[in-house]
N, C-alpha and C positions, 0 to 999 in steps of 0.2 A: 565712528564707523567710516566717515568720509576720509578723515586724516589717515586712518590705517590703510585704506585702499590706495590713497595717493602715495603713501610711503612704499607700499608693496610694489606698485607698478611705476615707480618714479622714473626708471630708465626708459621704459616704453613711452611714457608721457613726454619725456624729453625728446625722443625721436619724433613723436607725433607733432610736437610743437615746432621742431625744426622744419618739417615738411609744411606745416601750416604757415609758418613765417614766409617761406618761399612763395606761397600762393597768395599771401595777403600783405605784400609790401612791407614785410618786417614786423607786422603787428603781432604781439604775443597772444597766446591762447588765454582766454579769460577763465576764471575759476570754475564756471559752470561747465564749460567744455571739458576741462580736466577731470572734474568729478564724474561727469557722464562717461567719459572714456574709461576711467578707472573702474567704475561699476560694471560697465558692459564687458570690459576685458575679463573681469572676475566671473561674470555670467558665462562667457564663452569658454573660459578656462575650465570651469566646473563641468560644462556640458561635454567638452571634448574628452576630458578624463573619464567621465561616466560612459559616454557613447562608445569610445574605443576600448576601454579596459574591460567592458562587459561584453564585447562582441567577439565572437570566435571566427567571424567571416572576413576580417580585414585582410586586405592584400598589401597594406602599407607596413613595410618592415621598419622604415625610418620614421616612426611616429613622432619623434622629437622634432625633426626638421619640418614635418608636415604641420604640426601643431604651431610651431613658431610662424610658419607662413600664414596660417589662418588668422592668428592673432595680429600679425603685421597688417593684414588687410583691414581688420577692424580698426587698428591704430591709425591708419592713414585715411580710410574712407569716412569713418564716422565724424570726426571733428571738422571735416571739410564740407559737410552738408550745409546748405544755406538755411536749413531749418532752424539752426541756432539763432539766426538773425530775424526770423519771421515769427517764431512762436516760442513759448517757454518750453524748455527741454527738461524732462525729469525721468531718469532711468528707473525701470521697474525691477523689483526683486523677485517677482513671480509673474505668472501670466495674468493675474488680476490685480488691479489697483484701484485707488479712490482719490479724488480731489475733493477735499472738504473746505468749505468756506462759510462765512457768516454774513448775513444781511440784516440790517436794522430797519424796522418799520415803526411807525407811530402806534403807540398802544392806547392812545386816548383821542377821542374826537374833541377837538378844541378849535373854535373859530372855523376857519375854512380848511383846516387839516382834519382828515378823516382817519379813524382807526384802521390800520393796515396800510396806509400810504407809505410808499418806499421813501426812505430818507438817506440811507448811507449803505454803500456796499464796497466790495473790493475793487470794482471796475468803474463805478460811477457814483455820483451824488444825485439825490432827488432835488426837486424844486424846494428852495428854502422858504420857510414861513418864519419871518423875523419876530413874530409875536408868539410863537409856540411855547417858549419857556418864560415869557415875560408877563407883565400884568395886563397889558392891553389885549383886548379880544375883539375881533370882528366876526360875529357869529351869524351865519346864514339862517333864515327862517322861511318855511314854505308859505305860511300865512300868519299874519299878526292880528291878535285880538287883545285889546286893552284889558288889563286885569285878569288875563288868562295865560298869555304867553310868558314863559319864564326863561331867564338866562341860565346857562349851564354852570358857569363859575360864579355862584351867587355870593360868596364870602366877601362881605364888605363892598359889593359892587356899587359903583356910583358913576356919575357923569355919563348917563345913558344917552345915546343919540340914535335915532332911527334913520336908516339910509335906504335909498332905492338900489336897484341892481348895479348901477354905475358908481355907487358910493357917495351919491349926493344926498345931503340931509333933507328929509321931508317933514320932520316934526317941527313944531314951533317952539324949539328949545329956548329961544331968547324972549319969548312972550310971557304971558301970565301963567301958562300951564306947561312948565317943563316936564319932560318925561321923568318918572321916578321909578325906583326899583325897591322892592321889599327885601330887606337884608336877611330875613329868615327864609323866605320862600323863593326869592329871585323873580317874583312876578313883576312885570313891567306895566305901569299905568301911564297912558297918554291919551288925552281926549282932544288935543288941539293940533292941527296940521297946517302947513303952509297953504296958501291959496291955491286951489286946484289939485291938492294932494289929499290922500285919505289913507286909511289903514291898509288898503289893498296894494298901495305902492311900496309898503315896507318889505324889503327883501333881506335886510341885514340889520343887526343891532350892534352898535359899537359901545364898548364900556371898558372900565378899568376895575379890576378886582384886587383884593389885598392878598398878596402871596408872601407877605412878611410875617404876619402873625401865625403862630402854629398852635394847635395842629391844623393842617390843611385838610379841607373836606375832599378836594379833588386836585390831583397833580397831573400835569402832562408827563407821559412816560414813553420810553422806547422799549421795543421788544427785539431781542436777538433771536434770529431764526437760523439754525444750522442746516445747511444744504450740502449736497455732494453730487459729484459727477463720476460715474463709474467708468473704469478703464479696463479693457480686455485686449491683451496682445494677440494680434492676428498675423498669420503668416503670408509672406510673398515668397513664391518658389520659382526657381528656374533650373533647368537641367542642361548640362554641358555634355555633348557627344563628340567623339573624335576617333579617328582610326589609329590603332597602335603603330601601323607602318608610317602614317603621316607624322606621328610624334617622333618616331625614330629618325625619319628623314630630316625633320626640322632640327633635331638635336645634332645630328652628325654633319649635315650639309650647311646649316645656317647658324648653328650655335645657340639656339634659344629653346627653352622648355615650353612646348605647346600646352601642356597641362596647366602650368602656372599662368601662361598668357590668357588662356580661356577662362581660368578662374578669376583673373583680374577683370576680364570683360564682363563676366557674370556679376561681379560685385559692382562694377560701374553701372550696369543696367539696373540693379536694385537701387543704387543711390539715385540715379536719374528718376526712377519711379517714385521714390520716397519724396524727393523735393517737389516733383510735379504734383503728387497727391496733396501735399500740404498747400501748394499754390492754388490748386483747384478748390480746396476747402475754404481758403480765404476769399477767393473770387466769388464763390457761390454764396458766402455769408454776408458779403459787403452789400450795402444798400446806398442808393444815391441820396443826395441832399437837395431838397426842394429850394428853389429860388436862386440857384447858382447856374448861370448859363455856361454851356460848354465852350471851351476855347476853340476858335476856328483857325485853321491854317491859312485860310484865304487872306491874301494881302489887302489891307485897306488902300485906297487910292493915295498915292504919294508917300507911302511908307515902305522902306526896304525890308528885305527878309530878316536880316539880323535884328533890327530894331523891333519888328513885330514879334518874333519868337522870344526876344528878351522880355517882352511885356507879359509873358506867361508867369513871371515871378509874382505879379500881383494876384493872378488867379490861384497860384499855389497857396498864398497866404489865406485866401478865402476858404479853400478846402481845409487847411489846418485849423482855422478858427471854427469851422463848422463842426469838426470833431470835438473841439474843446467845448463848444456850446452844448453838444449832445451829452458829454460825460461830466463837464464841469471839473475835470480832474486830470485830463491828459491832452497832449497834442501828439499827432502822429510822429513816428521817428523812422518809418520806412515806407517805401512805395514800390509796388509791383507794376510794371508797365509793359505794354506790347512793344515789339521792336520798332514799329513806325512812330512811336512817341519819342524815341531817343534823338532824332534829328532836331526836334524842338528843344529838348532839355540841354543839348550841347550848346545852344546859344544863350541860355539863361546865365546871367552873371553869377559867379560864385560856384558854378559846377566844377567839381574836381573829378576827373575821370580816373578810374582804377586801372592798374596794369592787368590786362585780361589775358589769361592763359589757362590751359586745361579746362576749357568750357565743357560742361556735361549737362546740357539742357539749361535750366534756369541758372543765371549767373549774376554776380555783383558787378555793376557797371560804374559806380562812383557815388559821390555824395553831393547833395544839393540842399541848401537852406536847412541843414540839420537833419536831413532825411537820407538814409541809405537807399540807393536806387538799384532795383533788381529787374532784369529783363527776363521774361519767361515766354516760351513759345505757345503755351496753352491758354491764351487769353485772346479775346476778340480784338481786332485791329482798333487802335485809337483808345483802348480802355486803360484806365489806371485804377489802382487800389491803394488807398492810404490806410495804414494800420499802426497799431501800438504794440511794441514788444520791448519792455525795459528790463528783461531778464527774469524778474520774479513772476510767479504765477499770478499775483495780485495786480500785475501791470502788463498783461499780455492778452491778446485776442484769442489765442489758441494754445494747444499743448501737443507736443510730440513726446511720446513715452516709449523709448526703445527698451526691449527686453533682451533679445538676442540679435545683435546687429548683423553678424555673419555666422550662419550655422551650416556646416558642410555635412554631406553624407559620405559613406565610404566610397572610395574609388573602385569601380567594378570593371572587370574585363570579361568579355564574352568569347565564345568559341570562334566567332567569325573575325576576331581581332578588333572588334569595337570596344571602346572604353567609354564609361559613363560615370558622371558624378552630379549630384544635386547640390544646389546652394539656396539658402533661404534666409529671410530676415523676419523677425517677429516684433511687432510694435503696435501701438494704438495712437491715433491722433484725433483730436476733437476741438470744436470751437468752445471756448470758455465764455466769451461774451461778444456777440456780434455788434454791439454798440461801439466797439473800438475799431470798427472797419467802415470806411465809406468808399463808394465807387464814383468815378467821374470819367469823362470822355473828352478826347480831342477830335474834332470833326474836320473833314476836308473843306 
């Protein structure tokens, strides 16, 4: 399907890539952008054919030129959204879609692992229990009674040790009365404890069972749980109004088409709002990390400005490792910052500024320590967001799902000479996993 669309719209994608390269320092469009553009071009093409062919009220005689103009706007506007760098982009084939994924949880209570504990997902890993699949077990107990309390994995259980809450042995295992376990029932017997200790101090039982001999009575298991996130394309709409006489004057006196110019402005406004909505979504979902102090712009005594701001590099690594510790799977590869953060970033060694042109709200400012840096106006002063987007849905904090990137209405003329046309875009965007986002601040 994707290859067929790429072939069908190959010339238009070449044009889109040419424009994209001019705005991104010669960087070619990635495959996801090309596939998304091809699918959305197909959606718009089908819509325009249906909308105009079935309408008797159109005032456009040159439908071919108009259609090419609308598709050209899609071709240029869509791939230049910064959404592709911030979230996973997946075009929709209809107004409704679905993101399906699998999470794995423990299916057996074993040792300190409980049934239902999260172990592995597409966006993060759970805390590892190195004994979950092995022979060794450290099993918590609420209260211990000799000759009554039994271990769960009793098959060939041996070398039983009774521990307190801190894992310190409390039974007199090296004395005359070592703890024993019944191989059939799993019941533990221990009557001798270290000086000052008793059965009430026992909070854990450590032992080894036989997981080699088969059949096994009990096995640790994993459960796969299929989950999904629903998507629904919602519309953003804007209307363009202008005077027929103003359009005539613009064309004859100044040589430009007012209708085309206003349409481009409308599409620019929609693009600005899409990028801003996605930035807002990421900002709202990000959470701070405890234990990391905010970087201060205030100069320490005896330190110059350049050296102090360069020290932000160490703080940057703290934020990156904080996200890794949270997910055990990812480090951030982009950051959203307020405009007043850029003077600090400019002094950090290794920052490579991007050639900035055609700014339309949020924009790409450069790269730093493996992070793409984006400046957005819709964020509190001093605030930074660190996030993950490695292209695939399984490696992104959020998703942008366009359906109709540019949808025009018929151009209408009124008796008073007024001209009107509507432009809209249809898409959905959602957070996939907020654990892939952290927030931080630079303070004055």
